[in-house]
C-alpha positions, 0 to 999 in steps of 0.5 A: 653526488646530487650536484653531478646528477643535476649537472648531467641533466642541465647539459642534456637540456642545453645549458652551456654555463653550469657552476657546481658549488662543490667545484667553485668553492669546495670549502664546506661551511667556510662560505655560502657555496650556493651564493658563490656558485650563483655569482659564478654562474651569472658572471662567467659568461660575461667574464669569458667574453671579456677575457676572449676580447682581451686575449684577441688584442695580443699576438697569439704567441704572447701567451706562449712566452709570457704568464698573464694573470688577473687579480682575484677577489682575494688578492691572489692571481689567476692565470688568464685561462683559469679566471672565473666569475666567482674569483672576479667579484671585486677585481678589476675585470668586474669593476671594469664591467660595472664602470663600462655599464655606468659610463655608457648608460644613457637615460633618455628622460634625464639626458 
């Protein structure tokens, strides 16, 4: 498979975030897999940082006793450790990142 060959090369040259369209969106011709894979590749590092920070805010035993889910773009739920960028496009965490960016931006020219 050509994607697996490219993934191997990307890992060899040092890429840490690799999103394969066949894994991100395995449905053929239902959606544009390439676009979804690009979004996933762009958002995953940000989403993973957000989730890491979120998880650190709780007692580590919480995740042994409680199921923690995030709402996906399609309205479904994903376990915290399976939540990815392509699943987050219109969900709370992505909205939170946009909200954070908008509310913390300071334009020096316009004060």
